[in-house]
C-alpha positions in Angstrom: 117.1 -134.8 143.8 120.5 -133.5 142.0 123.2 -136.1 142.7 127.0 -136.4 143.4 128.4 -136.5 140.4 130.0 -140.0 139.4 134.4 -139.6 139.2 134.7 -142.5 136.1 138.0 -143.3 136.8 138.6 -145.1 140.0 142.1 -143.8 141.2 140.7 -139.8 141.1 138.5 -141.7 143.5 140.6 -143.3 145.9 142.9 -139.5 146.0 139.8 -137.5 146.8 138.8 -140.8 149.1 142.3 -140.0 151.4 141.8 -136.1 151.4 138.7 -136.2 152.2 139.3 -138.8 155.3 143.1 -136.9 156.0 140.0 -133.6 155.9 137.8 -135.9 158.2 140.6 -136.4 160.7 141.9 -133.1 160.9 138.4 -131.9 161.9 137.6 -134.8 164.9 141.2 -133.6 166.2 140.2 -130.4 166.4 136.3 -131.0 167.6 138.2 -133.1 170.6 140.2 -130.6 171.6 138.7 -128.0 171.6 138.6 -125.7 174.7 135.0 -123.9 175.6 134.2 -120.1 174.8 132.5 -119.5 177.7 133.9 -119.1 181.6 132.4 -121.3 184.1 134.6 -120.9 186.0 134.1 -118.2 189.8 135.5 -114.8 189.7 138.8 -114.8 191.4 138.7 -113.6 194.8 140.7 -110.6 196.4 141.5 -110.4 200.3 141.1 -106.7 200.6 137.3 -107.4 200.2 136.5 -109.7 202.4 139.5 -108.7 205.5 137.5 -104.8 205.8 140.5 -103.4 207.5 138.2 -100.1 208.8 135.4 -102.4 209.9 138.1 -103.9 212.1 140.3 -101.0 212.7 136.9 -99.3 214.1 136.0 -102.7 216.5 139.4 -102.5 217.6 138.6 -99.0 218.9 135.0 -99.6 220.1 136.9 -102.6 222.5 139.9 -100.3 223.6 137.5 -97.7 225.2 135.4 -100.1 226.6 138.5 -101.1 228.6 139.9 -98.2 229.2 136.2 -97.5 230.6 135.8 -100.3 232.7 139.5 -99.8 234.0 138.9 -96.3 235.4 135.7 -97.9 237.2 137.5 -100.4 238.7 139.2 -97.9 240.1 136.4 -96.3 241.6 135.4 -99.2 242.9 138.2 -100.2 245.0 138.9 -97.3 245.7 135.3 -96.5 247.4 136.1 -100.5 248.9 139.1 -99.0 251.0 138.2 -96.2 252.1 135.4 -97.7 253.5 132.0 -95.9 251.7 132.9 -93.0 252.9 131.8 -89.4 250.3 134.9 -88.1 250.1 133.7 -84.4 249.2 130.0 -83.2 250.9 127.8 -80.4 249.0 125.5 -79.1 250.7 123.5 -77.5 247.8 121.7 -78.4 244.4 122.7 -76.9 241.7 119.2 -74.8 241.4 120.2 -72.8 244.3 123.5 -71.5 242.0 121.4 -69.3 240.2 118.4 -68.6 242.5 119.1 -64.8 243.6 119.0 -64.1 239.9 116.2 -66.6 238.9 114.3 -64.3 241.8 115.2 -61.7 240.3 114.2 -62.4 237.3 110.9 -63.4 238.7 110.2 -60.0 240.3 110.7 -58.1 237.1 108.3 -59.7 235.2 105.6 -59.5 238.3 106.3 -55.6 237.9 105.8 -55.3 234.9 102.2 -58.3 235.4 101.3 -54.8 237.2 102.0 -52.2 234.6 99.8 -54.0 232.0 96.5 -53.4 233.7 97.6 -49.4 234.0 98.6 -49.0 230.7 95.8 -50.3 229.1 93.1 -48.2 230.8 95.6 -45.3 230.3 95.5 -45.7 226.6 93.2 -44.4 223.4 90.9 -45.7 221.6 91.8 -46.3 217.7 88.3 -46.7 216.6 85.6 -44.3 216.3 82.4 -46.5 218.0 79.9 -43.3 217.8 81.3 -42.0 214.0 81.0 -46.0 213.1 76.9 -45.9 214.1 76.4 -42.4 212.9 77.7 -43.7 209.0 75.6 -47.1 208.9 72.3 -45.2 209.9 73.1 -42.8 208.0 73.6 -45.7 205.1 70.5 -47.8 206.4 68.4 -45.0 206.4 69.5 -43.8 202.2 67.9 -45.9 199.9 70.9 -48.0 197.9 69.7 -48.2 194.5 73.2 -47.5 192.9 76.5 -49.0 192.6 79.2 -47.3 195.1 82.9 -46.0 194.7 85.3 -44.9 196.4 85.5 -41.0 195.8 89.1 -39.7 194.4 91.0 -39.3 197.6 88.6 -40.7 200.7 91.9 -43.0 201.8 93.9 -39.7 203.1 90.6 -38.4 204.6 90.3 -41.3 206.8 93.4 -41.3 207.5 92.6 -38.0 208.5 90.3 -39.2 210.9 87.0 -38.5 208.3 84.4 -40.9 207.8 84.4 -42.5 205.1 83.1 -40.7 202.3 80.8 -42.9 198.9 79.5 -41.9 196.1 77.1 -42.8 193.1 78.9 -43.4 190.3 78.2 -42.5 186.8 76.4 -45.3 185.7 73.3 -45.8 186.8 71.3 -49.2 186.8 68.4 -50.2 184.8 
């Protein structure tokens, strides 16, 4: 182990000892007077965060509306008590009778339209030729189908003109 060097002269040892003692005492004073580095105090509170003026204003407005409605209701009850509970104005018709005439006219119009629908259906011509479909189906059913069929060019133009659908054998044969 390493040893601390021993001083040979006693006076040097006393001076050094005093300097060390002074340094140690300064250190002890600094430790005693040291302030904490971490702030553990609660955060500062602000009054505008706790009062919430907007909420108080909204509550005040709500209460003023309630007070006004209560006052109006009180006036109505007081006037009803004064008049002996009689009705001021009488209304012999309901809200439905206000537009009764227009409702009856609309109902008559709808009934006429409903009566015209079956007549239109009877007088209309059919779009699909069932007879032509049957003929095409029987022609296809009697012929054996050994090749793939494709549309002939211009077949859709002829179909729009009312001709039956025309098939044509493709050039590629099976087998």
